[in-house]
N, C-alpha and C positions, 0 to 999 in steps of 0.2 A: 436081231432087233427084238426088243422086249416091248410088247403092247399091253396096256392095261385098259380094259373095257368095263365101264359101269353098266349095269343092267344087261349082263351077258347070258342070263339064264333062258331067255326066249326071244322070239322075234328077230329084229334086225341085229341086236347085240349078239345073240347066239349064232346067227349066220356069219357075222363078222369074225367071231371067235373061230368058227369052223374053217373059214376061208384063210385066215392067217395061220392057223395050225397046219393046214394043208400045204401052205407055202413054206413051212419050216420055221416060222417065227415062234418065239416064246410068248405065250399068251397068259395073262392073268385076268380072269373074269370074275366080276362081282355080281351078287344077287342077294335078295332078301332072305331066301330060304336057307335052311341049314345045309341043304344039299349043294349049295353053290361052292365054287372053288374058293372064293373069299366071301364070307357073309358080310354084307354091308347094306344097311338102310341109309340111303344118301341124305335123309332128313335128320339124321342123328349125328351131331358133331363128334361125339365120343367114338363112333364107329370109324370115322375118317382118321382120327388120331391113332386108333388101334391098328388100322390098315397100314398107315405110314410106319408105325413102329415095327410091324411085322416085316415090312420090306427092308428096313434098315438102310444101308447105303447102296442098295441095288439101283442101278440107273434105269429110268423109264424113257424109252425113245419116242413113244407115241402114247398119249393119253386120249382115249375116246370117251367123251362124256355123253353117254347114250341113254342112261336111265331117265324115264319120263312117264308121265301119266296124262290121261285125257278123260276127265271126270264129268264134263258138262256137255257131252254130245247130245244133241236133241233137246236141250233144256228150253223152257218157255221163258220169254223175257219178263212176263208179269209175275211168275211164281218160282222160277228156277234160280240157279246161280247162288246157292247159299254161301254164307260167309265161311263156313268150314271148308267148302270146296276150294274157295280162293286161297285160304291159308295152306291147305295141304298141297295144292297144285304148285304154288310158288315155292313152298319148302322143297319140293322134289325137283321141279323143272328149272328153277333159278338158283336158290340157295344151295341145293345139292350139287349143282355144277360148280359153283364157286368154292364150296368147301372141299370138293375133291381136288380141284386145281391148287388151292392154297395148301392143302395137306401134302400134296405130292410135288410141290415146287422143288424141294431139295433133291428129289430123285430125278426130276426133269433136268435140273441144272447139272447133274452128273453125266448126262448124255451129251454127245456131240451133235448139235443141230436138232434138239428135241422139238416135237410138234404136239399141239393140242388141237383136237377136233371136237367141236361142239355140235351135236345133232339138234338143230332147231326145226324149222318147218316153214314152208311157204305161207302157212297161216300166221306167221309172225311178221310178215311183210306189211309195212304201213301203206304201201302203194296198192296192195291187193286186199281190199276190204269189202267182201260180199256180205258181211253181217253174221251174227250168231257166234256160238262157241266162244264167248267173250273171255272166259277164264283161260282156256287153252291158248287162244290167240295172244292174249296179253302176256302170258308166261313165256311163250316162245319169242315174242317181240323183246321181252326183257333178256332172254338168253342171247338173242342176237346182239343186243346193245352191250351186254356184258362181254361177249366175245370180241367185239370190235374195240372196246376200250382196253381189254387185256392185251390185245395185239399191239396197241400203242405202247403200253408199259413194259411188255416183255421183249419187244424187238431188240432193244439194246443188249439184252442178255443172249440173243441168238435163238430165242424160242419163237417159232411161228405159230399163229393161231388161225384156224379156219372155222367157218360156220357153214352148216350144210342142211339142205332140204333133201331128205332121203327118198323122196317120191311117195306116191300113194301105194302103200305096201300091204300085201296080203298077210296081215298079222291079226292078233286079237284086237288091236287098236284100229287098224285100217279096214278090217272086214274082208269077207270072201270076194266081194265084188271089186276090190282094189286092182289097180292096173298092173302091178309088177309083183314078183315074188320077193321074199326076203333075200334070197340068194342073188337075184338080179341087183337089188339095191346094194347089197354088201360088196359085190364085185365092182360096181360103179363107184361107190364111196372109197374103196381101197385105191382105185386109180386117182381119185381126187386127193386123198391123203398122201399118196406117193409124190404127187406133183406139188404139194404145198411147200413153199419156201418163204424166206423173208421178203422176197419181192412181191409176194401175193398175200402176205399176212393181213388178216382182217377181211378176207374175201367172204362173200356169201354166195355159195354156189349150189346148183342142183346136183343130184347123184350122177347125172349123165353129162356133167361138164359144162353147163351153161351158167353164166353170171345171173344171179337172181336179183330183181329189184328190191331195194331196201324198203 
């Protein structure tokens, strides 16, 4: 199986890459730095085109859209949430997801029973609204909506799409006080991805296997 993971240079993405390699899968990991296996800034359309060209006709069995940013943590409603943060967050967390999927559709179509996993967050749930972090919440809600609609459009082609909350993870984004390690999250997510099929396409699930309220 060939797995392509965006944002694989650190955090959950790096943990997923390590776990899949340990299982013997072929892993293609992207990152923004020159040291990444495949250099990709998901906000740049040309980068997606270049990545797809480099892959040629190689089949991708699982695409994990993991790259994401959280720029508005702790912002004040009266003075925070600048327009530039909205633009950059949506370019990464939403448009970047779509561009990756769009660019790699030919590769996904070459696989038998390909899957797309979108890492969203419980903070994107419309039913869970404790306030604050408006930009991140809105972008992850958009990623959830994107995934559910892609699931409808791609089902006829045999491509399943799942959307996932990775847990509160001990990463640069989640902080040291978070509940689980990146390895715990990765192992749980891998089990979710393994179970994903057309009967469950469009699902929104937690890393540990629970259906999440939309």
